N, C-alpha and C positions, 0 to 999 in steps of 0.2 A: 300355546299356553292354555292349560286347563283351569277352569274356574270352579271353586267349591265354596262351601259355607262353613263357618265356625259355629258349632252347636252351642246355643246360648245357655251353657251349664247353669249359671247362677241366677238366671232370670226366667227360664221357660216353665219352671214349676215341676210338679210330680205327677201330673195327670198323664197316664200312658197314652190316652187317645190324642192329646196334644202333641206329645213326643212322636207318636206314629205319624200324625198328619204333617208334622214339620219335615220329617225325613222323606216321606212320600211326595210331598209338594216339591221339595228340593230336587228330587230325582226327576219328577215330571217336567219341571221347568228347564231341565238340561244342565243343572249343576252336576259336576262329575265326582266330587268327593265331599265327605263330611268329616270335619276335624273336631276332636273333643279334648279339652284340657283334663288334667289329672290332679286331684288332691284327695287323699284318703281321709284325713282327719283335720279338723279346724281347731285353732287355739282359742281359749277363753281369754279375751283381752282384759276382763275385769280384774284379773290377777297379774296382768303384765302391762303396767302403765307405759312402758317404753316400747311396746310392740310396734314394729315398723312394717310388718308384712301386709299384703293386700287382703288375703283371705283369712277369715276367722270362722268361728262356729256359726256365724250368721249366713255364711255362703254355702248354698246347696251345691253338691257335686254328685252326679251320677257316675258310678264306677265305669270306666271306659270299656273294659272287656264285656261286662254284663250288658251295658248299653248297646254295644255293637252287635252282640249276639241277638238281642231283641230286634234291633233294626235290620239286621241281616236277613231275618226271616220275613221281613215286610217289604223288602226292596229286591231289585234284581241286578242293577248295574252300579249303584252308588258305591264308591270306594270309601273305606273307613281308615282314618288316620289319627293316631294319637299325637297331640301337639301341646305339650310333650308328656310322655310317660316317664315318671321319675324312677328310673331303673334301679339306682343303688339302694333305694329303700325297700326293694322287693327281692324275694328269693329268685335267683336267676333261673333255676331249673323249672320252677313253677311258672314263671313268665313264659318260658319256652313252650311248656305244655299248653297253657291257656291260649297263647298266640297261635300255636299250630292248630288247636281245635277250632278256633275262630276262623282261621284261614281256610280250613277244610269246609266248614259249614257255610261259608260265604262264597265258596268257589274261587278263592285266591284274591279276595278284595281287601286285604289288610296291608297297611304300611305302618311301621312304628317310628314315630318321632320320639327321640330319646333325649333326656336331659339329666343333669345331676342334682337339680333341686336347690332350694334356698332355705327351706323351712325346717329348722332343727327339731321343732316339736314333733313333726311327722316321723323323722328318723328315730327319735327317742321312743315314740309310741309303738313303732314297728320293730324295735329292738335291733336297729342297724346303726352302724357307725357313720356319723355325719362328716367326720373330719378326713376320712380317706376315700370319700365317695368318687372323686375324680380318678384316682388311681384304680379303684375297683372296677369302674365302668369299662375300662379297656379289656380287662379279663372277662367281664360279663359278655362283651361282644363276641369274644372267642367261643365262650361256652354256648351261647345262643346259636351261633352259626353252625357249630359242630353238631348240636342236637337236632337242628333242622335239616341237616344234609347227610348225617351218618346214622345208620340203624343202631350201631353199637359204638359208644363213646368211652374211651379210656383217657381221663384227663386228671392231671395233677398240677394245680396252680397254687398261687399264694393264698387264695380265698375259696377255691372250689376243688372238690375231690369227687370224681365220678369213676367208679370202678366197674367197667365193662357193663354199661347200662344204656338204655335209649328210650325215646318216647315213641309211642305208636297210638294213633296214626301220625305220620309226619305231614308237614304242611304241603299245600299245593305249590307254593313258591319255595324253592330251595336254593338259597335262604330267603326268608321274608326281609324286605328292605329295611334298613336301619338308618334313619335320618337324624343327624345330630342338631340339637337345639342349643341356642346361646349365642353370645356376641363377643366375648372376650377373646384375646389372642390365643390363649391356651386351647379354648374350644375349637377355634378355627384350625389350629395345628393338628389337633386330634381328629377333627372331621376329615381333613385332607388325607390323613393316614389310614383311617379305619372305617369311616362312615360311607353310606351310599348317597349322601346328600347333606344339605345344610338348611336349617329352619330357624332364621333369626327373628327377633322381635323388632319391628321397624315402625313404630307409631310416632316417634318424634321426627320433626322435619329435618333435623341435622343428620339423623341416622339414614333417612331416605336419600338425602343429598349425597351422602358418602357411599351409598350402597353399590353403584356400578363399579367403582374402583375396588371395593372389597371383594366383589364377585370375581373380578378379573385376577386379583391377587390370589384368591383362594384356588381358582382353577389352575393357576400356575403352580401352586403348592401341590395340588392333586397330581399334576403332570410330573413334578419333581419326585413325588413318592412312587413313580412308576405305574401310575394308574391312568385310566382314560377319562379326561375331564368331560367328554361328551356323554359319559354314562353317570355323571355325578349331578344329581338333580338339586334345583334351588326352589324352595317353597317360601312364600311370604304371606302375611295377612295385611289387609287394609280395612280401615274403618268405614262403616256405612254412614254413621250419623254425622251431622254438621256438614254435609256435602250435598251438592246438586247432582242430577244426572250427568251434566257436563263434567263435573269433577270425577265421577265414577268412570266415565269414558276415558278421561285423561289418565287416571290411575292405571287402567288396563294397558293403555299404550306405553306409559312410562315403564311399567314392569316388564312388559313384553320386550321392549327395546333393550332393557337391562339384562335380558337373558334368563328371566324367571320362567320356570317350567309349570309351576302351580301357584295360583293366586287364590286366597281364601278370604271371603267377605265376612267381616265380624260385625254383628248387629248389637253386641252387648255394650253397655255403658251409655246408651242414649235414652234411658227412661222407659224402655219397652218391657212388656211382660207377656208371658203366655203366647196366645195366638197372634199377638201383635208382631212377633218375630216372623211368623209365617207371612203376614201381610208385607213385612219389610223385604224379605227375600223375593217375594213375588213382584213387588214394585221395582226392585233392582233389576231383575232379569227382563221384565217387560220394558224397562227403560234403555238398557244397554246390551240386551241379548245379542243383537247383530254385531256389535263391536266385540263382545266377548268371544264370539265364534270366529 
């Protein structure tokens, strides 16, 4: 099981030197991947008294492709993972081009965690349809994979039309892995059919307790879809805060025994800011590095 870090999007700030040092420290400590959340625009809640979403105009987000391009030039082995990229609110062909360019410039160090999103304000602002996002994402997967593996693509779908065209350069990975995020049954069914892995949110104790059975069921579904479950990866996050080093070690063993392939350490939500996140991931690896390896 590989261990990575969740980039503290909303808390690290905007100093490029701090962002650089965070990624380089993670790499030097032996973390194998860096995951970043994705939100393009935040809602002004002063005009939305019933707003129930977590992120607003107060939450800072660095755009993942730009962030990874910057950090890719400053690291050599660290893998970059979106967790998750809200694909249906973006133009598919442009995502294919951006991801391919990033994969080339980082030497094949990109994986795309994909989700359908929950924030209608973002879809409206980006001129995309919020209500058919689940159906569209399946066609988006087809378009992405064809553009990443075929020099010339001729595609006629319900939402996409490509008339004998292609991207150049193509990515190092052909295709770039697509990991499906989410936890409802429709997401699991879709992931088993078309994704390269599953990336759930598991911060509640009841979700963690049910996790091993859900993994086993999902891999059965992957097999039933005629695919190899051994090639289907499982990624999860675990919280850093409110835990002791013994708790961190137990988390590692729990997820390793459950068949998790990639575990990501999240330091957000514990009152840290800026370089304190660098101190936190340093403390974590110094405490449980041997267990993690």
